[in-house]
N, C-alpha and C positions, 0 to 999 in steps of 0.2 A: 224049717224053707223059707214059711210064709215071710219070718223076719227078717231071714237073708234078703230076700225078693226087696221088701220095704224099704231094704238099706241103699240095696242099691239104686232103686227107684229116686229117692230122695236123695243120693251121692249126684246121681246125672241129673238131677234137676237145678243144684246149689252150683254147677260146674257148669252148665250150659256154654258152651260158646259163643259166644258174639261178636258177627264181622266185623273189625275194625273199619272206620271211614278211609282210613290212610294207615297200609298193613307197617312200611316204615320208614323212614325221613327220604326225602326224594330233593336234591338238587337242579336246577336248570341253568344252564351256565348258555346267553345268548348273543351273538355277536351279528353286527349289520353294516354294510356299508354304503352310503348312497352317494349319487351324483345326479347333479343337473344344472340345466343351462335355459337359456331363453332372452328375449331381449326386451322385455317389460318390466323390468323390477320396480317395485315400490316406492324404495327408497327414492328413487329419482324420479318421480313424476310419472310413472307409465312409459318409460321408456332408458333401456341403459341395462347390463347387465345380470342376468340372474344367476352366476355360474357360482355351484355351493356343494362344498362336499362334506360330508358326514360320516363320521367312524361312531357306532353305541357299541355300549357292553354293558350286559346287565345279568347280575345272578338273582336266582329266585330259590326260595328254601320252604320246602314245606315240612313242617314238623308235627308229626303226631303227638299229642298228650297225653291221651288214652283211647278207649276204643270209639269216641265221640268228638272230638275234640282237633282240631286242628290251628298251628298258626302259621301264617306265612309271610316270609320279607323278603321283598322285591325292590332290591337298592342297585344304580349305574350311574352311569356319567357317558355323555354323548359331547364327543367337541368338534366342534366344527369349523371351516373356511369358507368364509360368505365373500365375493367383491360386490354382490349388492351392501351387503351392511358394510362393507369400506369404507363404502362411500357416503355413511352420513358425515363422515369428514374426510372429503376426497383430497384435501392437502395434505393429509400427515401421512408424514414417510414423501412426499411429492414437491417438497419445496422448490426444487429445482426441474421438476420437470410439467410436462404439459397435462392438464388434469383433463379426461372425459368421463360422461358416465356410462362409458363398455369398457374403461379399462378399472382395473381394482386398486386401491391403494394399498398401502407396504406399510399401512400404522396399525397400531395397536388395536383399532376397530373390526379389521378384519376377521377376526377369530374370538371363540368363547365357548365356554363348558354349560352345558347345563347337567347338576346333579340330583336324583332323586331320591326316595325313598318312601317304598309305603309299610304300611305292615298292618294284616288283618284276623283275624279271627274267625271262626264258624265251628259251630256246635252243630251235628245231627240229634234226634229226636232217639231214642232207646229202637223203636219198631222203623225207623229211615224214614218216617213218613212226612220229617220235618225238617227244615235247614234253619238255624238265623246268624248273622254275623253282620259286625262290623271293619271298619277300617280306616289307618289315620293316613295321609299322604303330605310330604313337604319336597318340592322342589326347586333349583335355584340356578337361576344363570345372571349375567353381568346385571343387566336391568331391570331383572324382574324375579320376585317372591312368592308364592305360589302354599297355599297351606289349604288342605282338603280331608273333610270328613264323611265316613256314610255310615249305612246300616241297610241290609238287605234280609228278605226273607222268603223261602219257596215252600207249600207242600205239595204234597205228590197224594192222589188219590184213583179212584178206579182203577185198582189191583196196579196201584205205581203207572198206569197209565198215562196221567194225565199228568203235568205240574201246571202249579200258577206261581208265580215269582212276584214280588216288589222290591223296588228297592230305592233308594233316595242319596244323592249326594251333594256336597255342597264346598266350593273351593270359593274363599277368598285371597286376592290376590293384590300383589300391590307392585306399583311402575317403580323406575328409579330413571326419571325422564331423562332421554338421551334426544335435545335437541339438532338437527340439521347445525354443520358450523357456523353458516352465515346468519342464523339467526343469533348467538348465541353473544350474550352480553359481551361488547368491547370488540365485536368482531373489524376488521379492516383489513381491505389488502390492497396494493393499488395498482393490482393487475387490473379489477373489475372496469368493463367496459357497457355500454348500455348511455339510453338518452335517457339524460337527469340523472334524479340522483336517486340510488339504490335504496327504497322505502317498503318492504314486505309489509305484509297484513300479518301480525302476529303478537299473541298474547301466551302465554304459558299457562298450561293447564293448570286450572284450583284444584279438583280432585283426583289424586293417584290411583284411587284404591278400585278395583274390579271382582264383582261378587258374580258368582253363576251358581243357580241349584236346579237343578235336573230330579226328575219321579220317572220311573220307567216303570212300565207292567209288560210281564207277558204270558203266554199260553204255550206249552207245548205239548204236543198230542200223540200218540203212537196210531198211528190209522188202521196199520195193518200189520202183516210178518214182516213187509218189505215198505212200508212208506210211514217215516215221520216230518212232523211238522209244525209250525211253532210261530205265532204271530206276536208282534209286539209295537208297543207306542209308548213313546217319550214327550215330556213335557218340561222345557227346560228354559229357563228367565236368567238376563243378566242386567247387571247394573252395577254404573260408573263408566271409569274409561275403558270405551269398547273401540277409539282411535291407537292411532301406535303412533306415538310421537316424534318420530323421527321419520315418516313420509311423508315426502316433498307432493306440494299439488303447484301446478301452474295456471294460470286463470288467462284466456283470450282477450280480456279486457285490459290488462295490466302489460306495461312495458318490458321490455326483456333485458337481464342482465346477464353478463356472462363472465368468467374465468377463464380464458383458452377457450374451450369445446362445451366447460359444463356448466350449465345455466343455473342460476341463483334461485332458489326458491320464494314464490309470490304468498307462499304459507305451505302449512302442514296439516294434513286429511284433519277432516271434522266429522264426527257420526255421533249421532242421538247417543244420548246416556243410558239408552233401555234398548232389548229386544228380544222378541221372544219367539221360540223356536218348536215348530213341535214336527218330528217324521215319525212313520207309522212304516212296518215294513211286515215284509216273513220268509220263512225258511222251509224248503219241502225238501226232504231226502230223498234218494227211491236207491232202494239196494237189486241191484239188475241180476247179478250173480254172483260165483266167488270172486270173479275178477276183476267186475266193474261196479261203481257207485255212482252214482248223479248227485250233487250236491245244486241246488239251486238258492238263490236269495234275490229279494226286490225291497228298495225302501222307497217312498215318496217324504219329501222334505216342502217343509215349506216355512215361513217366518214372514214378520211385521214390516221389513226391509223390502221387501220386492222379489224375494229372492225363491222359486221354487225349481226343485230338483227332480230326478227321474235318477238311482242306479240300481243294475240289473248284474249279477254275476255267476257264471256257475265254472263250479270245478266238478273231476272226475278222476277220482283217486283210481289208480287201474293196477293191481296186485298184482304182483311181478311172481313172488314166491311164497315163502312162507316171512321171509324178513324183508325184503324190498318189495316198497309199493313208490309208484309215479304219480303224480301228480300236476297235470294240466289247467288252466284256469283262464278264466278271462274274465273283465269285468267292465261295463260299459256306463259312461257315466254327461250329464246334461244339467244343467240349471240354464236359468233364465238371471239377467244383469238386476243388481240390486239399485232401488231408485236413485242414489247417489252417487253411482261409479258414471265418472266421466273421463273419456279418455286426454291425454294430455290437450295440455289450452281449449278445449271444450267447452271446460265449464265457467261462468262467470262468478266474480268475487261477490255480489251482491247476497248469492245462496245460501242457506243455513250451516246444511251439510255435503259436502263432497268430499269423493278420493277417486285416487287411481289408480289401485289394488285390485291387479286382474283377478284375482282369487274371488273379485264381489262382480266380475264382467258376466257377458253370455259367452257360454261354452262348451264345447262336447270335449270328451276326454276317453281314450281305449289303454285298457291297463292289461298285459300279455304275460303271463308268469308260468312257470313248470317248477317241479318241487322233485327231491328225490328221498322217500326216510326208511330210513334202516331199524327195525324194531326187534328186538329180542327180550322175549319175557321171561327167560332164563337167566340175564344180567352176567352172562360167561364172563365177558371182558373187564375186569377188578382193577380199580386204583384207590389206594389207601382205606380199600372196605367198602367203595361205590360202584357195584356194578353200571356197566351200564347200559341204561333202556332204550331208548330211542337216540337218533341221532337223523337232523331236520337239516336238507339244504337246501337253497330257494331263489330263486333270480326273477324278478319283475322289471317290464320295459313299461311306461309312460308315456303316452304321447298325448296332449293338449292341445287344443285348434288355433290357442293365442299363440303357438310355439315352444313354448317352454316343455322339450324333452328330459327324461327322467331316466335312472334305472335302481335299481337296489340288488345286493346279494346278501342273503343272511344265511347266520348257522345255527344250529340251537341243540343243546343235546341237553339229556335226561339222564343224569345216576341216581339210583336208588342204593341205599344202603343196606349191604347182605349179609350183615355178621350179629 
């Protein structure tokens, strides 16, 4: 009996079950449709249509290699049509039509696609008290290419009630500089009107690289049976071409020249080749009862361009039953203008740096959203061996005090391999 007992104990120790970090392969299929409009397009010097639509889709595959290791592949495409970017060349497709900053060109610059790929690897320790990971990222659109890589580490202690994590990311980006049509070599149009000869202040950018480096630190703490909080701080440094080559500038001390109602550029925006960003914030989640959960978020941001901002948001998931949850949300945002922001024709040509991009202006913004989630932990609905685990539908309306309005509708599904 003693020999038999000893054998059973040893067998149990040798075959002890280790909980897998991810039990089975999971696939996320995501889709969104975005629409915006406004009258402060940076492409046309802070005045003109901001009409844009974007349809994006992506697939995320999480694959467990063993009990402790996961590989994640994220790939997708975003296709947009933009009246604003079409006016990089307002004459394209409009040779015999009147041109205006409030109308879209019908030429090739009206639309583009962004394709992205991200691969990541994560390893968890046997005791599940630490995680380490690495990732690589690449994205391309017509005039921009981005290559990124990063690493992350997390450590849990205090009986897994406390988690400290640190991550770093590097992006090495390259512009294919596209300038407004009137600033390109060989431009001539006999419809140009104005006093004197059109002579813009323009030199092509010599450095077309943009590098970004970020370091993030966060601490998450379970504060009680119903409360969890976290704090984070990021340090971000950017160097290189931080201006957008096709965003026009109009100066108050230069003569105006037009083709029909379209004003020709005096220059393109010029911004410093270095920017330091410092966001810090936190989250606080409170479990009210079996029906309600309160999720709150706050972030303070500042940089050396003079922008200071505050972001506050709240989301309240409401559990309707075992499978359906609705989650209304609200987000408020406020920022001061950058030191280099000027409204149309309020800057003068002697300045070293200038922009009329209203993303760098002083504004407030409100965002209202609502979503519906379906969750089935048993994944009863199955397609090709993959069961539907969750389904999310969400809509968001965004209003900015500068007049920019937008909405986005998104759909997300998670499938888990069940065979």
